[in-house]
N, C-alpha and C positions, 0 to 999 in steps of 0.2 A: 504494500500500500504506500502511496506517496502522499505526503502532507502538503499543505498550502505553501510551505517554504521550499518545496522541491526535495526535501529530504525523505529518504525511505525509512519507514517505521519498521523497527525490528522488535521481536519479542524479547523481553528481559531474560537474561540467562538464568536467573533464579526461578523463573516460572516453570522451567522444565523439571525442577527438583521438587515441586509441590506434589503432595499425595494426600489422600483423605486421612483424617485422624483415625488412629486405631480404635477399636471397640473399647468403650469405657466400662468401668465396673462401678456400680452404686454401692458405696460404703454404708454399713449399718448405723454409723453415728451421724448426728447432725451438728453437734458442737463439741469442742474440746476446751476445757478450762484447766487452770493450774490450781491445785489445792494449796492454799497458803501455808498449811501446817506441814505437809509432806513434800511439797514442791514437785509433785507428780501430776501428770496429765490425767484428768477425769473426763471420760468419754460419755456423752449422753445421747440417747436416741431422740427422735422427733417428739416424743411424749415427755421428755425431761428425765427419764429414768436412766440411772447409771448402768452402763453395759461394759462387759469385759472385752478388751481388744487383744487378748493373748499376751503371752510372756515375751520379754525381750532379754537378751543376754547382757551381761555386763563385762567390762574389761578393766584391767588395772595394769599399770606399767611402772617400772622402776628404772632409774638411771643412776649409775655410780661413776663419779669422776675418778680418773686414774692419773697419776703423775709418776714419771720414771725417775726424776731427780728434783731436788728441792729448789734449785736456783735457776731453772730454765722454763720459760713459758711455752716454747714451741713443742716440748715433749709431752704436753698434756693431752689426754684422750678421754674416752668414756665408754662404758658398757651399757647396753640397753636390754631390757627383758620385758616381756608382756605375757599376760594370761587372759584368756577369754573363756567364758562359760555360757 
């Protein structure tokens, strides 16, 4: 197609990358609030009742600094360790 200015209109390159959205899933909760005492998320259904959203794992990590000699900064390193359940 040619425009009034004589330039040829081309389709934007990103338009060829468009695709329909994937199928969505309706979640059972309607709202999420943070309980001020426990600092945990509280999920509620559309009727306002608390619902269980399943369990989530926790993780903990430790880091230990190491030094090979007492008078040198460049020789410093560290160890890392993590656990997840």
